[in-house]
Structures are given as C-alpha cells and as structure tokens.
C-alpha positions as CSV (number, residue, x, y, z in Angstrom):
1,M,30.4,189.8,-29.5
2,N,34.2,191.4,-28.5
3,K,33.3,191.1,-24.5
4,L,32.8,187.5,-24.8
5,A,35.7,187.4,-27.7
6,L,38.2,189.5,-25.2
7,F,36.5,187.0,-21.9
8,A,37.0,183.9,-23.1
9,C,40.8,185.6,-23.9
10,L,41.0,186.4,-20.5
11,A,40.3,183.4,-19.2
12,A,42.3,181.1,-21.9
13,A,45.2,183.1,-20.6
14,T,44.8,183.0,-16.8
15,L,43.7,179.3,-17.4
16,I,47.3,179.4,-19.3
17,T,49.8,181.2,-16.6
18,T,48.3,179.6,-13.4
19,G,50.3,176.9,-14.2
20,C,47.3,174.7,-12.3
21,V,49.3,171.1,-10.7
22,T,46.9,169.3,-8.8
23,G,46.7,165.6,-7.8
24,R,49.4,163.6,-6.8
25,R,53.6,163.7,-8.4
26,S,55.5,160.5,-7.8
27,I,59.2,160.5,-8.5
28,E,62.0,158.2,-7.8
29,L,64.9,159.3,-5.9
30,A,68.1,157.5,-7.3
31,V,70.9,157.5,-4.3
32,P,73.8,158.3,-6.3
33,T,77.4,156.1,-5.3
34,A,80.8,157.4,-4.3
35,Q,82.6,158.1,-7.5
36,T,85.7,156.8,-6.5
37,A,87.1,153.3,-4.4
38,V,87.9,154.2,0.1
39,P,89.2,151.3,1.9
40,A,87.6,150.2,5.0
41,S,90.0,150.5,7.2
42,K,87.7,152.2,10.0
43,G,85.1,150.0,10.9
44,T,81.7,147.6,10.6
45,V,78.6,150.6,11.4
46,A,75.4,148.8,11.6
47,L,72.4,151.8,11.4
48,A,70.1,150.4,14.8
49,A,67.0,153.4,13.8
50,V,65.6,155.5,11.0
51,T,63.3,157.7,11.7
52,D,61.7,160.1,10.7
53,Q,61.3,163.0,13.0
54,R,60.2,165.5,10.5
55,R,56.1,168.1,11.7
56,F,53.5,169.1,8.4
57,E,51.7,171.6,9.3
58,K,48.0,171.8,7.9
59,A,48.1,175.2,5.8
60,P,51.8,176.6,6.7
61,K,52.1,179.9,5.1
62,V,56.0,179.5,4.2
63,P,56.3,176.5,1.4
64,S,59.8,174.7,2.9
65,T,57.3,172.8,5.7
66,P,56.0,169.9,5.3
67,S,52.2,169.3,4.1
68,I,50.0,167.2,2.0
69,N,47.4,168.4,0.1
70,G,44.1,166.2,2.6
71,D,43.6,165.8,5.5
72,L,46.2,166.5,7.4
73,D,44.6,164.0,11.2
74,K,43.4,161.6,8.9
75,T,46.6,160.5,7.2
76,S,48.8,157.4,8.3
77,K,52.4,158.2,9.4
78,E,53.2,155.5,6.1
79,S,51.7,157.6,3.9
80,L,53.9,160.6,5.5
81,S,56.6,158.8,5.4
82,T,56.1,158.7,1.7
83,M,56.0,162.8,1.1
84,I,58.2,164.1,-0.1
85,G,57.6,167.6,-1.2
86,R,54.9,169.7,-2.4
87,Q,53.6,171.7,-6.1
88,R,52.4,175.2,-5.9
89,N,50.7,177.5,-8.2
90,T,51.5,180.5,-10.5
91,F,50.2,182.6,-7.2
92,G,52.1,180.6,-4.4
93,A,49.1,178.9,-3.0
94,A,49.6,174.8,-2.0
95,M,48.6,172.0,-4.3
96,G,49.5,169.4,-5.5
97,D,51.3,166.6,-3.5
98,V,55.2,165.2,-4.3
99,A,55.8,161.7,-3.3
100,L,57.9,158.7,-3.5
101,A,57.5,156.5,-5.9
102,G,56.8,152.9,-5.9
103,G,56.4,153.2,-1.8
104,E,59.3,153.6,-0.8
105,T,60.3,155.7,2.5
106,V,61.7,158.4,3.5
107,Q,63.5,156.4,6.2
108,G,64.6,154.0,3.1
109,R,66.3,156.8,1.3
110,V,67.3,158.6,4.3
111,R,69.2,155.3,5.3
112,A,70.7,154.5,1.7
113,L,72.6,157.5,1.8
114,V,73.5,157.4,5.1
115,E,75.6,153.8,3.8
116,Q,76.8,155.1,0.5
117,G,78.2,158.5,3.0
118,M,80.0,155.8,5.8
119,K,81.2,153.4,2.9
120,R,82.2,156.9,0.9
121,H,84.4,157.4,4.5
122,G,85.4,153.8,5.4
123,Y,83.5,152.5,6.8
124,T,81.7,149.4,5.9
125,P,77.7,149.6,6.4
126,V,76.4,146.2,8.2
127,S,73.0,144.5,8.2
128,G,72.3,143.2,12.3
129,G,74.3,140.9,13.6
130,T,78.4,142.4,14.9
131,A,79.5,145.4,14.4
132,D,82.0,148.0,15.5
133,A,79.6,150.3,16.1
134,T,76.0,151.5,15.5
135,A,74.0,154.1,14.8
136,D,70.8,155.8,15.0
137,V,69.4,158.3,12.2
138,A,66.5,160.9,12.6
139,I,65.3,163.0,9.7
140,N,64.3,166.1,11.2
141,K,64.0,167.7,6.8
142,F,63.7,165.8,3.6
143,W,60.9,168.2,2.0
144,A,60.7,169.8,-1.8
145,W,59.1,172.9,-2.9
146,G,58.6,174.9,-6.3
147,T,58.7,178.5,-6.2
148,P,56.7,179.6,-9.7
149,G,57.6,183.2,-10.7
150,F,57.7,184.1,-14.6
151,S,59.2,183.1,-16.8
152,S,60.6,180.1,-14.6
153,I,60.3,178.2,-11.9
154,D,63.2,176.9,-8.5
155,F,63.3,173.5,-7.0
156,E,64.7,173.8,-3.6
157,A,64.7,171.2,-1.4
158,E,66.3,170.9,2.4
159,V,67.7,167.5,3.8
160,S,69.1,167.2,7.8
161,T,69.7,164.7,10.4
162,D,70.7,164.2,13.2
163,I,73.3,160.9,13.2
164,S,74.2,159.7,16.6
165,L,77.4,156.6,16.6
166,N,77.6,155.0,19.6
167,R,81.3,153.4,20.1
168,G,81.8,151.6,22.7
169,G,79.0,153.4,24.9
170,A,80.8,156.7,23.0
171,V,77.9,157.9,21.4
172,K,78.5,162.1,19.7
173,T,76.2,162.4,17.2
174,I,76.5,165.4,14.1
175,T,74.5,166.6,12.5
176,V,74.4,167.2,8.4
177,N,72.8,168.7,6.5
178,G,72.3,170.3,2.8
179,Y,70.0,172.4,0.3
180,G,69.7,172.6,-3.0
181,K,68.4,174.8,-5.9
182,N,67.6,174.0,-9.5
183,S,65.9,176.7,-12.5
184,G,63.6,174.8,-14.3
185,Q,61.1,175.9,-16.9
186,V,58.3,173.6,-16.4
187,A,57.6,171.0,-13.3
188,S,58.8,167.6,-15.3
189,D,59.8,165.3,-13.0
190,A,64.1,165.3,-14.0
191,N,63.3,169.2,-12.4
192,W,62.4,167.9,-9.2
193,Q,64.6,165.2,-8.6
C-alpha cells in the first residue's frame, strides 16, 4: 500500500510541475497610441502592402522559430497569419499555439503599428488615393515564446519588419526590430500580451 501511495504522490507531483499547455490560446494585442500629439508636417503616406514573410518550421529546436501544433503542410496561409507564438511545458517541449483573437492577423497588427509609428514621427497615414509617398512592409519576425523555469516563466517576443518607403521614385528601406521579455508566475493572457 505504501508503494501505491508513493506512486500516486509522484504522479501528482509530475502532473503539477509539467505545466501542460495544450490547445490554442487566443489573445488580443492592443496597439498603443501616441502619448503626445506630433504635428503632421512631413506629408501623407499610403501603406500599399503588408506581407507576412515569416518562415514556419515543423519541429524547430529553437523556440523563437515559428511553428504550430499540427501538420504544417495542411495549414493554410490564412491560419498561419493569425499565429503569434507557441506554448511550452516545463521541459521546453512545444505544446499549444498562441493566436490572435477575433480573426485578427499579423498583417493587420503590423499595419496598425506602422501607422502609429508614422503618426508619432509627423506623417499622416492614408488609405488609397493620392499620397506624398507609399510604403510596403515585409514582416520577417512576429513571434512569442515561453521558457518555463523552476519558479517562473519567461515570455519573450521578437518583431522585425522591412519598411520600403517610395517618395517620388526614390526608395529607402529601413529595418525596424523589437524585442521584449516579461517574467511571470503563470502563462496568463496578460503575461503573453
């Protein structure tokens, strides 16, 4: 009887500490607005195209590489455009997906971020019509992952885009990179955000 009780305790402890995270977590990502008003003095910019250039892998060894829980070959580009992260268990094994909520896409979130960035730097973003310049945005990275530890979980995210601005035939491309890290006790939506 003692062996059975010991086995039950060990099994319960294993289940508690593995932090099983299966399924799909859907979260909302708000786009912060500018804190101070910047005069729109640099002209208008039309965002022509925002394309998702991220490369997903089936079973990457590195958690910062985009992947999904399921058959990558049978997953549509539309579905992949909603994926923003991957949950992991205590041993670091990939488990459930993290996706944008409400049918949002990575392209839509990046478009909103770039528009806010333009406003903060004195440009007026416009949709269609005539503009002083046009911009194309290529999304290279937009990915989050969790690294469980003994007493906390590190949530990390990388964003990288190439923005090509065409003003009167002169094209200038800039790369915008971002990285963030948040430590928490549980894999809550707030910690993922």
